[in-house]
BAFI-492027 format. One record per residue (C-alpha): x, y, z; residue in one letter. Coordinates in Angstrom, 1 decimal. Layout:
% residues N
SITE      X      Y      Z rest
SITE      X      Y      Z    A
...
This chain:
% residues 484
SITE      X      Y      Z rest
SITE   -5.3   -5.1   19.3    M
SITE   -6.2   -4.6   15.6    Y
SITE   -9.0   -2.2   16.6    K
SITE   -6.8    0.1   18.5    K
SITE   -4.0   -0.2   16.0    L
SITE   -5.9    0.8   13.0    F
SITE   -7.8    3.3   15.1    G
SITE   -4.7    5.2   15.8    Q
SITE   -3.4    4.8   12.3    T
SITE   -6.7    6.3   11.2    A
SITE   -6.0    9.4   13.2    V
SITE   -2.4    9.6   12.2    Y
SITE   -3.7    9.0    8.6    G
SITE   -6.1   11.8    8.8    L
SITE   -3.6   14.1   10.1    S
SITE   -1.0   12.9    7.5    S
SITE   -3.7   13.4    4.7    V
SITE   -4.7   16.8    5.8    L
SITE   -1.2   18.0    6.3    V
SITE   -0.3   16.8    2.8    R
SITE   -3.5   17.8    1.3    I
SITE   -2.8   21.6    1.8    F
SITE    0.4   21.6   -0.2    P
SITE   -1.2   19.3   -2.7    F
SITE   -3.9   22.1   -3.1    I
SITE   -1.4   24.9   -3.0    I
SITE    0.8   23.4   -5.8    A
SITE   -2.0   24.2   -8.6    P
SITE   -2.4   27.7   -7.0    I
SITE    1.4   28.3   -7.5    V
SITE    1.3   26.5  -11.1    T
SITE   -1.6   28.9  -12.1    K
SITE   -0.2   32.0  -10.9    A
SITE    3.6   31.4  -12.0    F
SITE    5.0   29.6  -15.1    G
SITE    7.4   26.6  -14.6    P
SITE   10.6   29.1  -14.6    A
SITE    8.9   31.3  -11.8    D
SITE    7.7   28.5   -9.8    S
SITE   11.2   26.6   -9.9    S
SITE   12.6   28.2   -6.8    P
SITE    9.8   26.7   -4.7    F
SITE   10.5   23.3   -6.2    V
SITE   14.4   23.9   -5.9    D
SITE   14.8   24.8   -2.3    W
SITE   12.3   22.3   -1.1    Y
SITE   14.1   19.5   -2.9    S
SITE   17.0   19.8   -0.5    I
SITE   14.9   20.4    2.5    A
SITE   14.8   16.5    3.2    G
SITE   18.6   16.4    3.2    V
SITE   18.9   19.2    5.9    I
SITE   16.1   17.6    8.0    T
SITE   17.9   14.4    8.1    V
SITE   21.0   16.1    9.1    L
SITE   19.2   18.1   11.7    L
SITE   17.2   15.1   13.3    T
SITE   20.2   12.5   12.6    H
SITE   18.0    9.6   13.1    G
SITE   16.7   10.8   16.6    M
SITE   13.0   10.0   16.1    E
SITE   13.5    6.5   15.1    T
SITE   16.0    6.1   18.0    S
SITE   13.7    7.6   20.4    F
SITE   11.0    5.0   19.7    F
SITE   13.5    2.1   19.8    R
SITE   15.1    3.2   23.2    F
SITE   11.7    4.1   24.7    A
SITE   11.0    0.3   24.8    Q
SITE   13.9   -0.3   27.5    E
SITE   12.4   -0.1   30.9    E
SITE   15.8    0.8   32.4    S
SITE   16.1    4.0   30.7    I
SITE   14.4    7.0   32.5    D
SITE   11.9    8.6   30.0    K
SITE   12.9   12.1   31.1    K
SITE   16.5   11.4   30.4    T
SITE   15.8    9.9   27.0    L
SITE   13.5   12.8   26.1    I
SITE   16.3   15.5   27.2    S
SITE   19.1   13.6   25.5    T
SITE   17.3   13.4   22.2    C
SITE   16.0   16.9   22.4    S
SITE   19.2   18.5   23.4    V
SITE   21.0   16.8   20.5    S
SITE   18.7   18.0   18.0    I
SITE   18.4   21.4   19.3    I
SITE   22.0   22.0   19.4    S
SITE   22.7   20.9   16.0    I
SITE   19.7   23.0   14.6    A
SITE   21.1   26.2   16.2    L
SITE   24.5   25.6   14.9    I
SITE   23.0   25.1   11.4    Y
SITE   20.8   28.2   11.8    L
SITE   23.8   30.3   12.9    G
SITE   26.1   29.2   10.1    L
SITE   23.4   29.3    7.7    G
SITE   22.8   33.0    8.4    Y
SITE   26.4   34.1    8.6    V
SITE   27.3   32.5    5.3    F
SITE   23.9   33.0    3.4    R
SITE   25.4   35.0    0.6    N
SITE   28.0   32.3   -0.1    E
SITE   25.6   29.6    0.2    L
SITE   23.1   31.3   -2.2    A
SITE   26.0   31.6   -4.9    V
SITE   27.1   27.9   -4.2    A
SITE   23.4   27.0   -5.1    F
SITE   23.3   29.0   -8.3    E
SITE   20.5   31.3   -6.7    T
SITE   22.4   34.6   -5.8    P
SITE   19.3   36.4   -6.2    D
SITE   17.3   34.2   -3.8    Q
SITE   19.2   35.1   -0.5    V
SITE   15.8   36.2    1.1    N
SITE   14.3   32.8    0.3    Y
SITE   17.3   31.0    1.8    L
SITE   17.1   32.8    5.1    V
SITE   13.3   32.1    5.4    I
SITE   14.5   28.6    4.5    F
SITE   16.9   28.3    7.4    L
SITE   14.3   29.4   10.1    F
SITE   11.7   27.0    8.8    I
SITE   13.9   23.7    8.8    L
SITE   15.0   24.8   12.2    S
SITE   11.9   25.2   13.9    L
SITE   10.6   21.9   12.3    D
SITE   13.5   20.1   13.6    A
SITE   12.8   21.6   17.2    F
SITE    9.3   20.1   16.8    S
SITE   10.6   16.4   16.0    T
SITE   10.8   15.1   19.5    I
SITE    7.9   16.8   21.0    P
SITE    5.8   15.2   18.1    S
SITE    7.4   12.0   18.7    A
SITE    6.4   12.1   22.6    I
SITE    2.8   12.6   21.4    L
SITE    2.9    9.6   19.3    R
SITE    4.6    7.4   21.9    L
SITE    2.1    8.5   24.5    Q
SITE   -0.9    7.7   22.1    G
SITE   -2.1   11.4   22.1    K
SITE   -3.1   11.0   18.4    A
SITE   -5.5   13.8   18.4    F
SITE   -3.2   16.3   19.9    K
SITE   -0.7   15.3   17.2    Y
SITE   -3.3   15.8   14.6    M
SITE   -4.1   19.1   15.8    F
SITE   -0.4   20.3   16.0    S
SITE    0.1   19.3   12.4    K
SITE   -3.3   20.4   10.8    V
SITE   -3.6   23.8   12.6    A
SITE   -0.4   25.1   11.0    G
SITE   -1.3   23.7    7.7    S
SITE   -4.5   25.3    7.6    V
SITE   -2.8   28.6    8.3    V
SITE   -0.3   27.8    5.6    Y
SITE   -3.0   27.3    3.0    F
SITE   -5.0   30.4    4.0    L
SITE   -1.9   32.6    3.9    L
SITE   -0.9   31.3    0.4    V
SITE   -4.5   32.1   -0.7    I
SITE   -4.2   35.6    0.9    F
SITE   -0.8   36.5   -0.8    F
SITE   -1.1   35.0   -4.1    I
SITE   -4.8   35.2   -4.9    R
SITE   -6.2   38.1   -2.9    W
SITE   -3.2   40.4   -2.3    L
SITE   -2.4   41.0   -6.1    P
SITE   -6.1   42.1   -6.6    K
SITE   -5.9   44.9   -4.2    H
SITE   -2.9   47.5   -5.4    P
SITE   -3.9   49.7   -2.4    E
SITE   -2.9   46.8    0.0    G
SITE   -4.9   44.8    2.5    I
SITE   -4.2   45.5    6.3    F
SITE   -1.1   47.7    5.2    G
SITE    0.3   44.9    3.1    L
SITE    1.0   45.5   -0.6    K
SITE    1.9   42.8   -3.1    Y
SITE    5.5   42.8   -4.1    D
SITE    6.1   40.8   -7.7    P
SITE    9.7   40.8   -7.0    Q
SITE    8.9   38.4   -4.0    L
SITE    6.6   36.2   -6.1    G
SITE    6.7   32.7   -5.1    V
SITE    8.6   33.8   -1.8    G
SITE    5.3   34.3   -0.3    Y
SITE    5.0   30.6    0.0    V
SITE    8.0   30.4    2.1    F
SITE    6.6   33.1    4.3    I
SITE    3.5   31.2    4.8    A
SITE    5.5   28.1    5.6    N
SITE    7.4   29.9    8.1    L
SITE    4.2   30.8   10.0    V
SITE    3.2   27.2    9.9    Q
SITE    6.4   26.1   11.5    S
SITE    6.1   28.6   14.2    I
SITE    2.3   27.6   15.0    I
SITE    3.2   23.8   15.1    T
SITE    6.1   24.6   17.5    L
SITE    3.7   26.7   19.8    L
SITE    1.1   23.8   20.0    I
SITE    3.8   21.2   21.1    V
SITE    5.3   23.9   23.5    G
SITE    4.5   21.8   26.6    K
SITE    6.4   18.8   25.1    E
SITE    9.1   20.9   23.8    F
SITE    9.9   22.2   27.3    F
SITE    9.7   18.9   28.7    S
SITE   13.4   18.2   28.3    F
SITE   16.3   19.3   30.8    S
SITE   19.8   20.1   30.2    L
SITE   20.7   18.7   33.5    S
SITE   19.0   15.3   32.5    K
SITE   21.3   14.9   29.3    F
SITE   23.2   11.8   29.6    D
SITE   26.3   11.6   27.4    F
SITE   26.7    7.7   27.7    K
SITE   23.1    7.3   26.5    L
SITE   23.7    9.8   23.7    W
SITE   26.5    7.6   22.5    K
SITE   24.4    4.6   22.5    R
SITE   21.6    6.2   20.7    I
SITE   24.1    7.6   18.1    M
SITE   25.5    4.2   17.4    N
SITE   21.9    3.2   16.6    Y
SITE   20.9    6.4   14.8    S
SITE   23.9    7.3   12.5    W
SITE   23.3    4.3   10.2    P
SITE   19.5    5.4   10.1    V
SITE   20.7    9.0    9.4    M
SITE   23.2    7.9    6.5    I
SITE   20.3    5.7    5.1    A
SITE   17.9    8.7    5.4    G
SITE   20.2   10.8    3.5    L
SITE   20.8    8.3    0.7    A
SITE   16.9    7.9    0.6    G
SITE   16.5   11.6    0.1    I
SITE   19.0   11.5   -2.6    V
SITE   16.8    8.9   -4.3    N
SITE   13.6   11.0   -3.7    Q
SITE   14.2   14.5   -4.3    T
SITE   17.7   15.5   -5.4    L
SITE   17.1   14.8   -8.8    D
SITE   15.9   18.4   -9.1    R
SITE   19.5   19.3   -8.1    Q
SITE   20.8   17.1  -11.0    F
SITE   18.5   19.0  -13.3    L
SITE   19.6   22.4  -12.2    K
SITE   23.4   21.7  -12.5    Y
SITE   23.4   19.4  -15.7    L
SITE   20.9   21.4  -18.0    L
SITE   21.3   24.9  -19.5    P
SITE   19.9   27.3  -17.0    P
SITE   16.6   28.3  -18.8    D
SITE   15.8   24.6  -19.5    E
SITE   16.7   23.6  -16.0    A
SITE   14.1   26.1  -14.5    R
SITE   11.6   25.0  -16.9    H
SITE   12.0   21.2  -16.3    Q
SITE   12.4   21.7  -12.6    I
SITE    9.0   23.5  -12.4    G
SITE    7.2   20.9  -14.6    V
SITE    8.9   18.0  -12.8    Y
SITE    8.1   19.3   -9.3    G
SITE    4.5   20.0  -10.3    A
SITE    3.6   16.8  -11.9    V
SITE    5.4   14.8   -9.0    Y
SITE    2.8   16.2   -6.6    K
SITE    0.3   13.8   -8.1    I
SITE    2.2   11.0   -6.5    A
SITE    1.1   12.6   -3.1    T
SITE   -1.8   10.3   -2.7    F
SITE    0.5    7.2   -2.5    I
SITE    3.0    9.1   -0.4    T
SITE    0.2   10.3    2.2    V
SITE   -1.1    6.6    2.5    F
SITE    2.5    5.3    3.1    R
SITE    3.4    8.0    5.7    Q
SITE    0.0    7.6    7.6    A
SITE    0.6    4.0    7.8    Y
SITE    4.0    4.5    9.0    Q
SITE    3.1    7.0   11.6    L
SITE    0.5    4.6   13.1    G
SITE    2.5    1.3   12.7    I
SITE    5.8    2.1   13.5    E
SITE    5.4    2.4   17.2    P
SITE    3.5   -0.7   17.2    Y
SITE    6.3   -2.6   15.6    F
SITE    8.7   -1.6   18.1    F
SITE    6.4   -2.4   21.1    S
SITE    5.1   -5.9   19.9    S
SITE    8.4   -7.4   18.4    F
SITE    8.7   -9.7   21.1    K
SITE    5.2  -11.2   21.0    N
SITE    5.2  -14.9   19.4    K
SITE    2.8  -14.1   16.8    D
SITE    4.2  -10.7   15.7    S
SITE    5.7  -12.1   12.5    H
SITE    2.1  -13.1   11.3    K
SITE    0.9   -9.8   12.1    T
SITE    3.7   -8.0   10.1    Y
SITE    2.7  -10.4    7.3    A
SITE   -0.9   -9.5    7.3    V
SITE   -0.2   -5.8    7.7    L
SITE    1.9   -6.0    4.6    M
SITE   -0.9   -7.5    2.7    D
SITE   -3.1   -4.6    3.8    V
SITE   -0.6   -2.1    2.7    F
SITE    0.0   -3.5   -0.8    V
SITE   -3.8   -3.8   -1.4    I
SITE   -4.4   -0.3   -0.3    C
SITE   -1.6    1.1   -2.3    S
SITE   -2.6   -0.8   -5.5    C
SITE   -6.3    0.6   -5.1    V
SITE   -4.8    4.1   -4.8    I
SITE   -2.3    3.6   -7.7    Y
SITE   -4.8    2.2  -10.1    M
SITE   -7.6    4.6   -9.0    G
SITE   -5.3    7.4  -10.1    L
SITE   -4.0    5.8  -13.1    M
SITE   -7.4    4.9  -14.8    V
SITE   -8.5    8.7  -14.2    N
SITE   -5.1   10.2  -14.7    L
SITE   -5.7   12.5  -17.6    Q
SITE   -8.6   14.5  -16.3    W
SITE   -7.1   14.6  -12.7    I
SITE   -3.8   16.0  -14.1    S
SITE   -5.3   18.6  -16.3    E
SITE   -7.5   19.7  -13.6    K
SITE   -4.8   19.6  -11.0    Y
SITE   -2.0   21.4  -13.0    L
SITE   -4.3   24.2  -14.2    S
SITE   -1.8   25.3  -16.8    N
SITE   -1.2   24.0  -20.2    P
SITE    2.6   24.8  -19.7    L
SITE    2.9   21.9  -17.4    Y
SITE    1.0   19.2  -19.3    Y
SITE    4.0   17.8  -21.2    E
SITE    4.8   16.2  -17.7    G
SITE    1.8   13.9  -17.5    I
SITE    3.6   11.2  -19.5    E
SITE    6.1   10.5  -16.5    I
SITE    3.5   10.3  -13.7    I
SITE    2.7    6.5  -14.1    P
SITE    6.3    5.9  -13.4    F
SITE    6.8    8.4  -10.9    V
SITE    3.8    6.8   -8.9    M
SITE    5.0    3.3   -9.5    L
SITE    8.3    4.2   -7.9    G
SITE    6.5    5.7   -4.9    A
SITE    4.4    2.5   -4.5    L
SITE    7.7    0.3   -4.7    F
SITE    9.2    2.9   -2.0    L
SITE    6.4    2.0    0.4    G
SITE    6.9   -1.5    0.1    I
SITE   10.5   -1.2    0.7    Y
SITE    9.9    0.9    3.8    L
SITE    7.6   -1.7    5.2    N
SITE   10.1   -4.5    4.7    L
SITE   12.8   -2.4    6.3    S
SITE   11.3   -3.0    9.8    I
SITE   13.4   -6.2   10.0    W
SITE   16.7   -4.6   10.3    Y
SITE   15.4   -1.9   12.6    K
SITE   13.8   -4.7   15.1    L
SITE   17.1   -6.7   15.0    S
SITE   19.3   -3.5   15.6    D
SITE   21.0   -4.1   12.2    Q
SITE   20.3   -0.4   10.9    T
SITE   23.5   -0.5    9.0    R
SITE   21.7   -2.7    6.6    V
SITE   19.6    0.1    6.0    G
SITE   22.6    2.4    5.3    L
SITE   23.9   -0.2    2.8    Y
SITE   20.7   -0.6    0.8    I
SITE   20.3    3.1    0.6    S
SITE   23.8    3.7   -0.5    V
SITE   23.3    1.2   -3.3    I
SITE   19.9    2.9   -4.2    G
SITE   21.7    6.3   -4.1    A
SITE   24.5    4.9   -6.4    S
SITE   21.9    4.0   -9.1    I
SITE   20.0    7.3   -8.8    T
SITE   23.3    9.3   -9.1    V
SITE   24.5    7.0  -12.0    F
SITE   21.2    7.3  -14.0    I
SITE   20.8   11.1  -13.4    N
SITE   24.3   12.1  -14.2    F
SITE   24.6   10.2  -17.3    F
SITE   21.0   10.5  -18.7    F
SITE   19.8   13.8  -17.7    I
SITE   21.6   15.9  -20.4    P
SITE   19.9   13.9  -23.0    E
SITE   16.6   13.1  -21.5    Y
SITE   15.8   15.6  -18.9    G
SITE   13.4   14.7  -16.2    Y
SITE   12.5   11.4  -17.9    W
SITE   15.8   10.3  -16.7    A
SITE   14.9   11.3  -13.1    S
SITE   11.5    9.8  -13.1    A
SITE   13.1    6.3  -14.4    M
SITE   16.0    6.5  -12.0    A
SITE   13.4    6.7   -9.1    A
SITE   11.6    3.9  -10.4    L
SITE   14.5    1.5  -11.1    I
SITE   16.2    2.6   -7.6    T
SITE   13.1    1.8   -5.6    F
SITE   12.4   -1.3   -7.1    M
SITE   15.9   -2.4   -6.7    S
SITE   15.8   -1.4   -2.9    M
SITE   12.6   -3.4   -2.4    M
SITE   14.1   -6.5   -3.8    V
SITE   17.2   -6.3   -2.1    I
SITE   15.6   -5.7    1.3    S
SITE   13.3   -8.7    0.9    Y
SITE   16.0  -11.1   -0.2    V
SITE   18.2  -10.0    2.6    W
SITE   15.4   -9.8    5.1    G
SITE   14.3  -13.4    4.5    Q
SITE   17.9  -14.6    5.4    K
SITE   18.7  -12.5    8.4    Q
SITE   15.2  -12.1   10.0    Y
SITE   12.5  -14.2    8.1    P
SITE    8.8  -13.0    8.0    I
SITE    6.7  -15.3    6.0    H
SITE    5.1  -12.8    3.6    Y
SITE    2.4  -13.8    1.2    N
SITE    4.8  -13.2   -1.8    T
SITE    2.7  -15.0   -4.3    G
SITE   -0.4  -13.1   -3.7    K
SITE    1.4   -9.8   -3.2    I
SITE    3.1  -10.4   -6.6    A
SITE   -0.3  -11.2   -8.1    L
SITE   -1.8   -8.0   -6.9    Y
SITE    1.3   -6.0   -8.3    L
SITE    1.1   -7.4  -11.7    V
SITE   -2.5   -7.1  -12.0    F
SITE   -2.5   -3.6  -11.1    T
SITE    0.5   -2.5  -13.1    I
SITE   -0.6   -4.3  -16.2    T
SITE   -4.3   -2.9  -16.1    C
SITE   -3.1    0.5  -15.2    S
SITE   -0.5    0.8  -18.1    L
SITE   -3.2   -0.6  -20.5    V
SITE   -5.8    2.0  -19.2    S
SITE   -3.3    4.7  -19.7    F
SITE   -1.9    4.1  -23.0    Y
SITE   -5.0    2.7  -24.7    F
SITE   -8.1    4.0  -22.9    F
SITE   -6.7    7.1  -21.5    R
SITE   -9.8    9.1  -21.9    T
SITE  -12.2    6.1  -21.7    N
SITE  -12.9    6.3  -18.1    Y
SITE  -15.6    3.6  -18.1    I
SITE  -13.2    0.9  -19.4    V
SITE  -10.4    2.3  -16.9    G
SITE  -12.6    2.1  -13.9    N
SITE  -14.1   -1.2  -14.9    L
SITE  -10.4   -2.4  -14.4    F
SITE  -10.4   -1.0  -11.1    L
SITE  -13.6   -2.8  -10.0    L
SITE  -12.2   -6.1  -11.6    L
SITE   -9.1   -5.5   -9.2    F
SITE  -11.4   -5.0   -6.2    I
SITE  -13.4   -8.1   -7.0    G
SITE  -10.0  -10.2   -7.1    L
SITE   -8.9   -8.7   -3.7    V
SITE  -12.5   -9.6   -2.4    A
SITE  -12.3  -13.1   -3.6    Y
SITE   -8.6  -13.7   -2.5    K
SITE   -9.4  -12.1    1.1    E
SITE  -12.8  -13.6    1.6    K
SITE  -11.7  -15.5    4.7    A
SITE  -10.4  -12.4    6.4    I
SITE  -13.5  -10.2    5.1    I
SITE  -15.7  -12.8    6.5    S
SITE  -13.9  -12.7   10.1    K
SITE  -14.2   -9.0   10.2    I
SITE  -18.1   -8.8    9.1    L
SITE  -18.8  -11.4   11.8    K
SITE  -16.9   -9.5   14.6    K
SITE  -18.6   -6.5   13.6    S
């Protein structure tokens, strides 16, 4: 069981790493080519992408996995019902967005970026179309096709960004009939992303066309929506917690200062990608397993072991980044104009770590069909985020956003754990997990503030933590080595 589970997780993990690594690599290309103010549209528009994506998919992906476990539901009917729901909403969004594109650009205080907005409309619509086809591949265990669908588009995205931003400006006469337009600037990144979305949808075309309008079941759709709407609202609240702080910066700071801070904050936030990638890879591989195994008598023990694994790996990634943060940040940002943001990275990454633990804890209310709990917790988190950002950004700028994220995700993690232990008890190894977290956070902050450029001392802390894990987990490690 574990071999298959971690094997699939490894494949999904590789795809998630590759998909995330290209935007991660693209970011320093953008920061090197454009200053914080010029790169801010890239950060600004993509900070609202999550909200729109959640609305377009309205919890259908999670619901698809949940209802796929009911043998009484015809799979073709389920696929068609979920697909038609997403496609309909996406087409309405695309049509209305295009008709009112000028008004929307003014509302977002970007009247000179209508072209970006139009490209953005198509990117998110195409991505929504790919949601259920990708979920079908995951459900069927076609991990390698899923990986190909994600990676192929990402490779093209990366190459196009290189072509548009690095190569094209060096050839005033143009390449293949194309000439660099300085007025478009960072908009070339949007064009590259649009091509990526098209390629991804083409690869999953067979799965996309597996739906049938005649198979749409309104009664089933109402059941699914009853399950999914709390997931959607929770998702919206989660996006508020994760990305909408950029919008607060835009509206609460003077225009020039806002563009600068959005650019800096968005760039340094990318360094937390390593933790985010691992979290997403884990979820992609594990979530279908959670739903398919929750009736097994030993499932709770398995969930506890998997939480241990997740926390250990997250701590190693966090500490590994922290003890090498200065040189990694300077190398990655590639532009001294962004270096001022390095100071907030420890807190941004710690927030990402707590968010990962919260998302793992949240499985209890999904398995017990209490998705409204996720809604309540996320709304609490969003309230904290809005309060801190609204009242403290005018004075502290992106520092307020970073601390808001940290406090929010820590609060959500604690609330979910306490609530879950009362409603759906899973006996996690809380003492051991707390030890790992305290050790990791303490050593990481000591390294950053007192030995920032002494990488020998910092990496000794990391080795010490790995030694602690090896000692505490020696029984499990011994079993694995014997089986191998």
